[in-house]
N, C-alpha and C positions, 0 to 999 in steps of 0.2 A: 333836232329840230327845234327852232326857239319858239316861245310860244305865242302865240296869236293876241293882239287884243281883245278876243272876245275867250279866252282861253283864262288870260288874267281880269277878266270880269268876272267867269264863272268861279274862278277859286279864291275869290276875296269873298263874293256871296258866300261861298261855301262856308270861308269859315266864319266871317261873320253872323253865318244861322246856327254851325254848331257850336258857337260862343254862348251863342245867347240863349239856344235850347239846354244849356248844360247849364247856366246860372239859375234860371228857372225850372229844369227837374232839381239841381239841390235843394232849393226855397219849397219846392211843392216835397219833391220824395226826402227828405232828414226824417221830418213829423211824419210818414207817412208809413216809413221804414223802423221808427221809434213804436210808433203804436203797433205797429204787426211782431216787433223783436218783445214788445213787453204785456199786450193785452192777453186775457185768456177768455175773452170773448166769442159765443159761437158766427161771431160774424169774422173772423181771423178767417177762416178757411176760404168764405166767399170773395174776401175784399183783396186776400196772395191770387185766387185764381184770376180776378178780374186784371192785378197788377201783369198776371203772367201771361196773357192772350197774345200779347203781341207775338210771344214766343214760337206759338202756334201758328196764326194765324196770317194766309199772307196778305201781303202789302198792298195790294189792290181793293181788299175788302175794308182795312181799315180805311182807306184813302176816300171808297167809295164812300163808305158808313158818315164819313168827317165831309165831303164834299156834300150828299146830301143835308147834311143836318146844316151846312156853313150857306147852304147855297138860299136864294131870294125866297123862296117855301117853306124851310126848312126854319125849326125852330131860335135854333141859334145865330142864323140869317135875320127874320124877322127882327131878333131882339139890338141885332148891329143898325141894322138899318135906321131902328124907332129913337135909336142913338146920335144918327146922323154919321155912322162911320162906313155906309155904305156894307159891303159883303164882303170875304175876307179871302173865298177859295180865288185865284192866280194873283194872287200878293206874297208880301214876302211874311207878314206873321199870321198869315195865312198856313204858309210854310211852317212856320213855328209850331203853332198850335198842332196841325200832324205831325211834326219830330217830337213835341211832347209826349204826346200817347204811342209812338211806337217806338221809342226811346225810354220808356217806365222801367221796367224791368229791369236798362241795363243799368240804372243809376237806386231803383230801390232795393234791388235786390243783394247787391254789395252791400250797400251801407245796412241792412235788416241783419244778413247772418255779422257783421260786426259788433251791431250790439250785443247779439244773442252770445257772444263768445265770450262778453263780457263778465265774470265772478260776480254772479246776485251777491254774493258776503260784502263785496267790495261797496255796494251801493248800499245796502244796509247797514255798513259801518257807519260809512258817511251820513246814512240817518238819525243815527243814534247820536250822531253831534250835529244834529241841528242844522243840517245842509238844505233846504228848501229843493227844490224840485226841478229850476235854473239852476241853482248851484250845483245840483250834483250832474247836470247836464252838460255844462260846460267846465266845470272842474273834474272831474271822472269821465264822463262816457265819449264825449268826443276827443278828448286826447288819446282814450287807447282804441277809440274806431275810429282814428286817422287812415291807419293803411286802407282799411274799406272806406275811403271818403274819398284818398287819392286813385284809388281803383276804380270808384262811381266815377268820377272824374273823367276819368281817361277812357272808360269803355262810351260813356253819354258822347262827348263830344266825336268820337271815332265812329261810333256808329251811325250818329248823324251827318259824317261827312259819307260814310256811304249810301244813304239811303236812296232810293232810285222808284221804288215802287212808286210808295205815298208821295212823295212831293211831284211827281210828273203824275198822279191823278186830284193833287190840289193845286197844284201851282202853272201845268203846264210846260211850257216853253219859253218864255218870255226873257228873252236875253235881257240883263240888267236887274230883272227882277223876279224870275223864280228860274232860272235857269241855271242850275249848279252844276259839279265837277261832273256827276252819274250823270245828268242827263245832256251834258256838252258832249261827252263820249258817245252817247249814243247818237245826236247830232251827228257827230263827225262821219259815223258810222253809215249812217243814212245817206249819208251824201258822198260816200267813196273814198272821207281823206283818214286812211287807214293810219297814214303816219304822224297825223294829229291825235287821234284814238291812242297810237301806241305812247306817246308819250303822255298823255294823262293816266293812261291805262298802266304803265311804268312806276310814274308817281304815289297812285294808290297802292300798288304790290309792296311797294318801300314803306308808305304811310304804315300798311294796314302791318307789316315783317316790324315796327321799329316801337309800334304801337304793343304789339303782344307780348314785345322784349322786355318792354317796359312794365304790362301788369306779372309777368312773371317774375323778372326783378324784385317788384314791392313784393309780391305772395309768398315765391320761394321754392311752394313743393305742390303735388297734386293734390285736387278736392272731387268729392261727387259733389255734383248740379244739385238744383230742382230740377223737378221736369227729366230725372232719371238720366242725366246727363253726365258726362264726366270732360275733367279739359286737365293737364299739369298748371296749375293755376295756383296756387297757394292755402293757405289753410281758412279760408272762405270762399262762399260759392260763387262764384261768376256763370252769369249767365249768356249764353248762348244761342 
């Protein structure tokens, strides 16, 4: 069955959302992952738990509280309204914020594990050669952690593509604005358009398989994850 115009719009919106969220997560998640990998502060445990909470919280819980916070009576909503931006729920940027929260561990944990796998002696040797913190990060840590960054980028993008509960709670079902592929499939089923739902669902199945194939190819062998889970995806933890 060929794609309808609404299907194509939903696919484009989903790719745009996933790309934006992945970039934002890499920018925010990299310094957070570096801090978690290097710090000995007592705050590491609580911060790591907060980062990992989307792995165990139902998406509707996250979406509900973000909806309240960004609504007209919430603190974020009050701030955005005072800045003349209106409210964020049921907008594209509201979806971005919700997706950033929900996909955070899928980006932070692989990068953190990649940083933690770096031999401390390598960084110490660079320090003795008078390399500053910035130089040590970009010249040593980042190249050595590159597989972790690739895994984080792929998982962050793919997880955003597959979101449903959070985006439906925050964005609703507005064509061309917040109706992403997962919501479009739901809409097809609601209208008994099973052929349309099957087409998009099959694409999601193939996409998911290719994503996991890529991650396994990058990582190479089984590894135990945080939260006590295990997946055959390499020498660094990958959240699921």
